[in-house]
ROSE-4610 file (N, C-alpha, C; in Angstrom, 1 decimal, always signed):
// ROSE-4610
residu = [M/M/M/S/S/S/L/L/L/V/V/V/L/L/L/R/R/R/V/V/V/L/L/L/A/A/A/P/P/P/F/F/F/A/A/A/L/L/L/L/L/L/A/A/A/A/A/A/L/L/L/A/A/A/C/C/C/A/A/A/A/A/A/C/C/C/D/D/D/T/T/T/T/T/T/P/P/P/T/T/T/T/T/T/G/G/G/G/G/G/Y/Y/Y/E/E/E/L/L/L/Q/Q/Q/S/S/S/R/R/R/Y/Y/Y/S/S/S/K/K/K/A/A/A/Y/Y/Y/R/R/R/T/T/T/V/V/V/A/A/A/V/V/V/T/T/T/L/L/L/F/F/F/K/K/K/N/N/N/D/D/D/T/T/T/F/F/F/D/D/D/R/R/R/P/P/P/L/L/L/N/N/N/G/G/G/E/E/E/L/L/L/T/T/T/E/E/E/A/A/A/L/L/L/V/V/V/K/K/K/E/E/E/V/V/V/Q/Q/Q/A/A/A/S/S/S/T/T/T/P/P/P/Y/Y/Y/H/H/H/I/I/I/S/S/S/S/S/S/E/E/E/S/S/S/R/R/R/A/A/A/D/D/D/T/T/T/L/L/L/L/L/L/R/R/R/G/G/G/T/T/T/V/V/V/R/R/R/T/T/T/R/R/R/T/T/T/L/L/L/R/R/R/E/E/E/L/L/L/S/S/S/K/K/K/S/S/S/R/R/R/S/S/S/T/T/T/G/G/G/L/L/L/S/S/S/E/E/E/E/E/E/M/M/M/L/L/L/Y/Y/Y/E/E/E/V/V/V/T/T/T/V/V/V/D/D/D/W/W/W/E/E/E/W/W/W/V/V/V/D/D/D/Q/Q/Q/R/R/R/T/T/T/G/G/G/K/K/K/V/V/V/I/I/I/V/V/V/A/A/A/R/R/R/N/N/N/G/G/G/F/F/F/S/S/S/G/G/G/S/S/S/A/A/A/L/L/L/F/F/F/V/V/V/P/P/P/S/S/S/R/R/R/P/P/P/S/S/S/S/S/S/E/E/E/P/P/P/T/T/T/E/E/E/I/I/I/G/G/G/R/R/R/L/L/L/A/A/A/V/V/V/V/V/V/Q/Q/Q/N/N/N/L/L/L/A/A/A/T/T/T/D/D/D/I/I/I/V/V/V/A/A/A/N/N/N/M/M/M/Q/Q/Q/A/A/A/N/N/N/W/W/W]
num = [1/1/1/2/2/2/3/3/3/4/4/4/5/5/5/6/6/6/7/7/7/8/8/8/9/9/9/10/10/10/11/11/11/12/12/12/13/13/13/14/14/14/15/15/15/16/16/16/17/17/17/18/18/18/19/19/19/20/20/20/21/21/21/22/22/22/23/23/23/24/24/24/25/25/25/26/26/26/27/27/27/28/28/28/29/29/29/30/30/30/31/31/31/32/32/32/33/33/33/34/34/34/35/35/35/36/36/36/37/37/37/38/38/38/39/39/39/40/40/40/41/41/41/42/42/42/43/43/43/44/44/44/45/45/45/46/46/46/47/47/47/48/48/48/49/49/49/50/50/50/51/51/51/52/52/52/53/53/53/54/54/54/55/55/55/56/56/56/57/57/57/58/58/58/59/59/59/60/60/60/61/61/61/62/62/62/63/63/63/64/64/64/65/65/65/66/66/66/67/67/67/68/68/68/69/69/69/70/70/70/71/71/71/72/72/72/73/73/73/74/74/74/75/75/75/76/76/76/77/77/77/78/78/78/79/79/79/80/80/80/81/81/81/82/82/82/83/83/83/84/84/84/85/85/85/86/86/86/87/87/87/88/88/88/89/89/89/90/90/90/91/91/91/92/92/92/93/93/93/94/94/94/95/95/95/96/96/96/97/97/97/98/98/98/99/99/99/100/100/100/101/101/101/102/102/102/103/103/103/104/104/104/105/105/105/106/106/106/107/107/107/108/108/108/109/109/109/110/110/110/111/111/111/112/112/112/113/113/113/114/114/114/115/115/115/116/116/116/117/117/117/118/118/118/119/119/119/120/120/120/121/121/121/122/122/122/123/123/123/124/124/124/125/125/125/126/126/126/127/127/127/128/128/128/129/129/129/130/130/130/131/131/131/132/132/132/133/133/133/134/134/134/135/135/135/136/136/136/137/137/137/138/138/138/139/139/139/140/140/140/141/141/141/142/142/142/143/143/143/144/144/144/145/145/145/146/146/146/147/147/147/148/148/148/149/149/149/150/150/150/151/151/151/152/152/152/153/153/153/154/154/154/155/155/155/156/156/156/157/157/157/158/158/158/159/159/159/160/160/160/161/161/161/162/162/162/163/163/163/164/164/164/165/165/165/166/166/166/167/167/167/168/168/168/169/169/169/170/170/170/171/171/171/172/172/172/173/173/173/174/174/174/175/175/175/176/176/176]
x = [+0.8/+0.0/+1.1/+0.2/+1.6/+0.8/+2.2/+1.9/+1.0/+0.5/-0.7/-2.1/-2.1/-3.3/-3.3/-2.5/-2.4/-2.6/-2.3/-2.6/-4.1/-4.5/-5.9/-7.2/-7.1/-7.5/-8.3/-7.7/-8.4/-9.2/-9.2/-9.9/-11.1/-11.0/-12.1/-13.1/-12.4/-13.2/-14.1/-13.3/-14.2/-15.3/-15.2/-16.3/-17.1/-17.2/-18.0/-19.0/-18.1/-18.9/-19.8/-19.3/-20.1/-21.2/-21.0/-22.2/-23.2/-23.1/-24.0/-24.5/-23.9/-24.4/-25.6/-25.9/-26.7/-27.8/-29.0/-30.3/-31.4/-32.2/-32.9/-34.4/-34.5/-35.6/-35.6/-36.1/-36.0/-36.6/-37.5/-37.8/-36.7/-35.7/-34.6/-33.3/-33.7/-32.2/-31.5/-31.8/-31.2/-31.1/-31.0/-31.1/-32.2/-32.8/-33.8/-33.7/-34.0/-33.7/-34.8/-35.9/-37.8/-37.8/-38.8/-39.7/-39.9/-39.9/-40.4/-41.9/-42.1/-43.8/-44.6/-46.0/-46.5/-47.1/-47.3/-47.9/-49.7/-50.2/-51.4/-52.4/-51.4/-52.0/-51.3/-52.3/-51.9/-51.9/-53.4/-53.5/-53.3/-53.2/-53.3/-54.0/-54.9/-55.4/-54.9/-54.3/-53.9/-54.6/-55.6/-56.2/-55.6/-56.2/-55.6/-55.5/-54.3/-54.3/-55.1/-55.5/-56.3/-55.1/-55.6/-54.4/-54.9/-54.3/-54.3/-53.5/-52.9/-52.1/-52.4/-52.0/-52.2/-51.3/-50.5/-49.8/-50.7/-51.5/-52.1/-51.6/-50.4/-50.3/-49.8/-49.4/-48.3/-49.4/-50.5/-51.1/-51.0/-51.2/-51.6/-50.2/-49.1/-47.8/-47.5/-47.7/-47.3/-48.0/-49.4/-50.1/-49.6/-49.1/-48.9/-47.3/-46.4/-45.2/-45.4/-46.5/-46.9/-47.2/-48.0/-48.1/-46.8/-46.4/-45.2/-44.0/-43.7/-42.8/-43.8/-44.7/-45.6/-45.5/-45.1/-45.2/-43.9/-42.9/-41.6/-40.5/-41.5/-40.6/-41.1/-42.5/-43.2/-43.9/-44.0/-44.9/-46.1/-46.7/-48.1/-48.7/-49.6/-50.4/-51.0/-51.2/-52.0/-53.3/-54.5/-55.8/-56.4/-57.9/-58.8/-59.6/-60.2/-60.6/-61.4/-62.4/-63.3/-62.7/-61.7/-61.1/-59.7/-59.3/-57.9/-58.2/-57.1/-57.2/-56.8/-56.1/-55.8/-55.8/-55.7/-55.9/-54.9/-54.2/-53.3/-53.7/-54.2/-54.9/-54.2/-54.2/-53.7/-53.9/-53.4/-53.6/-52.3/-51.9/-50.8/-51.1/-50.6/-50.7/-50.4/-48.9/-48.3/-46.9/-46.7/-45.8/-45.2/-43.8/-43.1/-41.8/-41.5/-40.2/-39.1/-38.3/-37.3/-36.0/-35.4/-34.3/-33.2/-32.4/-31.0/-29.9/-29.5/-28.5/-29.2/-28.4/-28.8/-27.2/-27.4/-25.9/-25.6/-24.6/-24.1/-24.2/-23.9/-23.9/-25.2/-26.3/-27.7/-28.6/-28.7/-29.4/-31.0/-30.5/-31.3/-30.9/-32.0/-31.7/-30.7/-29.9/-29.2/-29.4/-29.9/-30.4/-31.8/-32.7/-33.9/-34.5/-34.9/-35.4/-37.0/-37.4/-38.9/-39.3/-40.1/-40.4/-42.2/-42.3/-43.8/-44.0/-45.6/-45.7/-47.1/-47.2/-48.1/-48.7/-50.1/-50.6/-51.3/-50.7/-51.2/-51.4/-52.4/-52.5/-52.8/-52.2/-52.4/-53.6/-54.8/-56.0/-56.3/-56.6/-56.7/-58.4/-58.7/-60.2/-61.2/-60.8/-61.5/-61.7/-61.1/-61.3/-61.7/-61.1/-61.1/-59.9/-59.2/-58.1/-56.9/-56.2/-55.3/-53.8/-53.2/-52.0/-51.0/-50.7/-49.7/-50.2/-50.0/-50.5/-49.5/-49.1/-48.3/-48.7/-48.9/-49.0/-47.8/-47.7/-46.8/-45.6/-45.9/-44.7/-43.9/-42.7/-42.5/-40.9/-41.2/-39.9/-39.2/-38.3/-37.9/-36.7/-36.5/-35.5/-34.9/-33.8/-33.0/-33.1/-33.2/-33.0/-32.2/-31.7/-31.3/-31.7/-32.3/-33.2/-32.3/-30.8/-30.4/-29.3/-28.8/-27.9/-26.2/-26.1/-26.2/-27.2/-27.2/-28.5/-29.7/-30.2/-31.7/-32.6/-32.7/-33.6/-34.9/-36.2/-37.2/-38.1/-38.8/-39.8/-40.0/-40.3/-40.8/-39.6/-38.6/-37.4/-37.5/-37.6/-37.6/-38.7/-40.0/-41.4/-41.2/-40.7/-40.4/-39.6/-38.5/-37.5/-38.1/-38.9/-39.4/-40.4/-41.3/-42.3/-42.0/-40.7/-40.2/-39.7/-39.0/-38.5/-39.5/-40.7/-41.9/-42.3/-42.6/-43.1/-42.0/-40.9/-40.1/-40.2/-40.5/-40.2/-41.3/-42.6/-44.1/-44.0/-43.7/-43.6/-42.8/-41.4/-40.7/-41.0/-42.3/-42.8/-44.0/-44.0/-45.2/-44.8/-43.4/-42.9/-42.5/-42.6/-42.1/-42.1/-42.0/-41.7/-43.3/-43.4/-44.9/-45.0]
y = [-1.1/+0.0/+1.3/+2.4/+3.2/+4.4/+5.3/+6.1/+6.8/+7.3/+8.2/+7.7/+6.0/+5.6/+5.0/+4.9/+4.7/+5.7/+7.0/+8.4/+8.5/+8.4/+9.0/+7.8/+6.6/+5.7/+6.0/+6.3/+6.1/+7.8/+8.7/+9.8/+9.6/+8.5/+7.9/+6.9/+6.3/+5.5/+6.9/+7.2/+8.7/+9.1/+9.7/+10.1/+9.3/+8.1/+6.6/+6.9/+6.5/+6.6/+8.0/+8.9/+9.9/+9.8/+9.7/+9.6/+8.7/+7.7/+6.6/+6.9/+8.0/+8.3/+9.4/+9.9/+11.1/+10.2/+10.9/+10.2/+11.1/+11.1/+12.3/+12.5/+12.0/+11.8/+12.6/+13.8/+14.4/+13.8/+12.6/+11.5/+10.9/+10.8/+9.5/+10.6/+11.9/+12.7/+13.5/+12.7/+13.3/+14.5/+14.9/+16.3/+16.1/+17.4/+17.3/+18.8/+18.9/+19.9/+20.5/+19.9/+20.5/+21.4/+22.0/+22.8/+22.1/+22.7/+22.0/+22.4/+23.2/+23.6/+22.6/+22.4/+21.4/+21.8/+21.1/+21.3/+21.2/+20.6/+20.4/+21.8/+23.2/+24.1/+25.2/+26.0/+27.4/+28.4/+28.8/+30.2/+30.2/+31.3/+31.6/+32.8/+33.2/+34.2/+34.4/+35.7/+36.1/+37.1/+36.9/+37.4/+38.2/+39.5/+40.5/+40.0/+39.8/+39.2/+40.1/+39.1/+39.9/+40.4/+41.1/+41.8/+41.9/+41.1/+41.3/+42.4/+43.2/+44.2/+45.7/+46.6/+47.7/+48.3/+47.9/+48.3/+47.9/+48.9/+49.1/+48.5/+49.2/+49.2/+47.8/+46.7/+45.8/+44.6/+44.6/+43.1/+43.8/+44.9/+45.3/+45.5/+45.7/+45.4/+43.9/+43.3/+41.8/+41.4/+41.5/+41.1/+41.2/+42.6/+43.2/+42.2/+42.2/+41.4/+39.9/+39.2/+38.0/+38.2/+39.1/+38.9/+39.0/+40.0/+40.2/+38.9/+38.2/+37.1/+36.0/+35.6/+34.7/+34.7/+36.1/+36.6/+36.0/+36.4/+36.5/+35.3/+34.4/+33.2/+31.9/+31.9/+30.3/+30.4/+29.2/+29.3/+29.7/+30.0/+30.3/+31.9/+31.8/+33.4/+33.8/+35.0/+35.8/+35.9/+35.4/+35.5/+35.9/+36.1/+36.8/+35.4/+35.5/+34.6/+33.6/+34.3/+33.4/+32.5/+32.9/+32.3/+31.1/+31.3/+30.9/+29.5/+28.5/+27.3/+27.2/+27.9/+28.1/+29.2/+29.2/+30.6/+30.6/+31.7/+31.8/+32.9/+32.8/+33.7/+33.5/+34.6/+34.3/+35.4/+35.6/+36.3/+37.0/+38.3/+38.8/+38.7/+37.7/+37.7/+38.6/+38.6/+39.5/+40.4/+41.4/+42.5/+43.2/+42.9/+43.3/+44.2/+44.8/+45.6/+45.2/+44.6/+44.1/+45.1/+45.4/+46.3/+45.0/+45.5/+44.6/+45.1/+46.4/+46.8/+48.3/+49.1/+50.4/+51.1/+52.4/+52.9/+53.3/+53.3/+53.5/+55.1/+55.8/+57.2/+57.8/+57.4/+58.4/+57.5/+56.1/+55.3/+54.7/+55.3/+55.1/+53.7/+53.4/+52.2/+52.0/+51.3/+51.2/+50.4/+49.3/+48.2/+47.8/+47.8/+47.1/+45.9/+45.2/+43.9/+44.0/+44.0/+44.2/+42.7/+42.2/+40.6/+40.6/+39.7/+39.8/+38.3/+37.6/+36.5/+36.3/+35.2/+35.1/+33.7/+33.4/+32.1/+32.3/+31.1/+31.4/+30.0/+29.9/+28.5/+28.7/+27.9/+27.7/+26.6/+26.8/+26.0/+25.8/+24.6/+24.1/+24.3/+25.2/+25.9/+24.7/+24.0/+23.0/+21.8/+21.5/+20.2/+21.0/+21.9/+22.7/+22.1/+21.5/+20.9/+21.7/+21.8/+22.7/+22.1/+22.9/+22.1/+22.2/+23.9/+23.9/+24.8/+24.6/+26.0/+25.9/+26.7/+27.2/+28.1/+27.8/+28.5/+29.0/+30.4/+30.6/+30.9/+31.2/+31.5/+32.9/+33.0/+34.3/+34.6/+36.0/+36.8/+37.8/+38.2/+39.4/+40.2/+41.3/+42.0/+43.3/+43.6/+44.3/+45.9/+46.9/+48.2/+49.1/+50.0/+51.1/+52.5/+52.6/+53.9/+55.3/+54.8/+55.5/+56.6/+57.5/+58.0/+57.2/+57.4/+58.4/+57.5/+56.4/+55.9/+56.6/+56.6/+57.0/+56.4/+55.3/+54.4/+54.5/+54.8/+54.7/+53.3/+53.0/+51.9/+51.0/+51.8/+51.5/+50.6/+51.1/+50.3/+48.4/+48.7/+47.3/+46.7/+47.4/+46.9/+46.2/+47.1/+46.8/+45.5/+45.5/+44.2/+42.9/+42.9/+41.7/+41.1/+42.5/+42.0/+41.3/+41.5/+41.1/+39.8/+39.5/+38.4/+37.2/+37.6/+36.6/+36.4/+37.2/+37.0/+35.8/+36.3/+35.0/+34.0/+33.7/+32.6/+31.8/+32.4/+31.7/+31.2/+31.9/+31.6/+30.5/+30.5/+29.0/+28.1/+28.4/+26.9/+26.4/+27.1/+26.7/+25.6/+25.5/+24.0/+23.0/+22.1/+21.1/+19.5/+18.6/+17.1/+16.5/+17.1/+16.4/+14.9]
z = [-0.2/+0.1/-0.1/-0.7/-0.8/+0.2/+0.5/+1.9/+1.5/+0.2/+0.4/+0.7/+0.5/+0.7/+2.1/+2.9/+4.3/+5.2/+4.6/+5.1/+4.9/+3.7/+3.5/+3.8/+4.2/+4.6/+6.0/+6.8/+8.3/+7.9/+7.1/+6.9/+5.8/+5.2/+4.3/+5.0/+5.9/+7.1/+8.0/+8.4/+9.4/+8.6/+7.4/+6.6/+6.2/+5.7/+5.9/+7.3/+7.9/+9.4/+9.8/+9.6/+9.7/+8.9/+7.7/+6.5/+7.0/+7.6/+8.0/+9.2/+10.0/+11.3/+11.1/+10.0/+9.5/+9.0/+9.3/+9.1/+8.6/+7.5/+7.1/+7.6/+8.9/+9.5/+10.9/+11.2/+12.6/+13.7/+13.6/+14.5/+15.3/+14.3/+15.0/+15.4/+15.1/+15.5/+14.1/+13.2/+11.9/+11.6/+10.3/+10.1/+8.6/+8.5/+7.6/+6.8/+5.6/+4.8/+4.2/+4.6/+4.4/+5.5/+5.2/+6.4/+7.6/+8.8/+9.9/+10.4/+9.4/+9.7/+8.8/+9.6/+9.0/+7.6/+6.6/+5.5/+5.5/+6.5/+6.6/+6.7/+6.9/+7.2/+6.3/+5.9/+4.8/+5.4/+6.3/+6.6/+8.3/+8.6/+10.1/+10.7/+11.6/+11.8/+13.3/+13.2/+15.0/+15.3/+16.3/+16.9/+17.9/+18.1/+19.1/+20.5/+21.3/+22.5/+23.4/+24.3/+25.6/+26.3/+27.2/+28.2/+29.7/+30.7/+31.9/+32.7/+31.8/+32.7/+32.6/+33.2/+32.9/+31.8/+31.2/+30.2/+28.8/+28.5/+27.4/+26.3/+25.5/+24.2/+24.0/+25.2/+25.0/+24.3/+24.4/+23.9/+22.2/+21.9/+20.4/+19.8/+20.4/+19.8/+19.7/+20.4/+20.5/+19.0/+18.9/+18.0/+16.8/+16.5/+15.3/+15.0/+16.1/+15.8/+15.6/+16.2/+15.7/+14.6/+13.8/+12.3/+11.4/+11.8/+10.7/+11.1/+11.9/+12.5/+11.8/+12.1/+10.9/+9.5/+8.7/+7.6/+7.0/+7.9/+7.6/+8.0/+8.5/+9.2/+8.8/+8.5/+8.0/+6.8/+6.1/+5.1/+5.0/+6.2/+6.1/+5.7/+5.2/+5.0/+6.0/+6.3/+7.1/+6.7/+7.4/+6.7/+7.8/+7.8/+8.7/+9.2/+10.4/+11.4/+10.6/+9.9/+9.1/+8.0/+7.3/+6.2/+6.5/+7.8/+8.4/+8.6/+8.2/+8.6/+9.8/+10.8/+11.9/+12.6/+14.0/+14.8/+15.9/+15.6/+16.8/+17.9/+19.2/+20.2/+21.6/+22.3/+23.6/+24.6/+25.6/+26.7/+27.4/+27.5/+28.0/+29.8/+30.6/+31.9/+32.9/+32.9/+33.8/+33.1/+33.3/+32.8/+34.2/+34.7/+35.3/+35.1/+36.2/+35.5/+37.0/+37.0/+37.7/+37.4/+38.6/+39.3/+39.0/+37.9/+38.1/+38.7/+38.8/+39.3/+39.6/+40.7/+41.0/+41.2/+41.0/+40.9/+42.5/+43.0/+44.2/+44.7/+43.8/+44.0/+43.9/+43.2/+43.1/+43.8/+43.6/+44.1/+43.1/+41.8/+40.6/+40.1/+39.2/+38.7/+37.4/+37.2/+36.2/+35.3/+35.5/+34.3/+35.0/+34.1/+34.0/+33.4/+33.9/+33.1/+32.9/+31.4/+31.4/+30.9/+31.7/+31.7/+31.6/+30.7/+30.0/+30.1/+30.8/+30.7/+29.7/+28.9/+28.0/+28.3/+28.0/+27.6/+26.0/+25.5/+24.3/+23.3/+22.4/+21.5/+20.5/+19.6/+18.1/+17.7/+17.0/+17.3/+15.5/+15.4/+14.0/+14.1/+13.2/+13.1/+12.3/+11.9/+11.2/+12.1/+12.9/+13.9/+15.2/+15.5/+16.9/+18.0/+17.5/+17.9/+18.3/+19.5/+20.0/+19.3/+18.2/+18.0/+18.7/+19.2/+20.2/+21.4/+22.5/+23.6/+24.8/+25.3/+26.0/+27.3/+28.5/+29.5/+30.4/+30.9/+31.4/+30.7/+29.4/+28.3/+28.6/+29.0/+29.3/+28.8/+28.4/+27.6/+28.4/+28.4/+29.0/+28.0/+28.4/+27.6/+28.8/+28.4/+29.1/+28.5/+29.4/+28.9/+29.8/+29.8/+30.7/+30.7/+32.1/+32.2/+32.7/+33.4/+33.8/+32.4/+33.1/+32.3/+32.1/+31.0/+29.8/+28.8/+28.9/+27.6/+28.1/+29.3/+29.5/+28.7/+28.5/+27.7/+28.1/+27.6/+28.2/+28.2/+29.2/+29.2/+28.2/+27.1/+25.7/+25.0/+25.2/+24.5/+25.0/+26.4/+26.8/+26.4/+26.4/+25.7/+24.6/+23.5/+22.3/+22.0/+22.6/+22.6/+23.0/+24.4/+24.8/+23.8/+23.5/+22.0/+21.2/+20.8/+19.4/+20.2/+21.2/+21.6/+21.8/+22.1/+22.3/+21.0/+20.0/+18.6/+17.9/+18.5/+17.4/+18.4/+19.3/+20.3/+20.1/+19.9/+19.6/+18.3/+17.3/+16.3/+16.1/+16.7/+16.8/+17.2/+18.5/+18.6/+17.9/+16.8/+15.8/+14.9/+15.2/+14.0/+15.3/+14.9/+15.4/+14.9/+15.5/+15.0/+14.6/+13.5/+13.1/+13.1]
């Protein structure tokens, strides 16, 4: 056997083993090149989320962010509730502002965490069956209300709304 074959043989064996270990079905832990979103559905209606908090713009901003995220990240089209295959609905349960750090010199908050908890479900309107549901689904975002940044609370709210929308839509895909 030549020197080149002796050197390349172990690498060829490793490559063959690596290929054999890959599987094309997600149920066995392999890789899939197809969309992980179900092909059984084509349209989604996103209803205005209910709001149990005193932060009035929160539910409207979350609903708008969800519509945009579904359009950008999924193969589904947004439709009216009467025409859609599926319905995405939910309730904003809690909104809290948590102080993470305080200035030693002024005693003012330096970093704040904007936390939101929602309950949501994605329902097949043809059968009434819940496809995916999550209770106590939470998201958070950091903002800096102190100087020099002086970020308003809205910065934290917009960031957590986008985080929640991204995470909720990501949960719409699963091992079907």
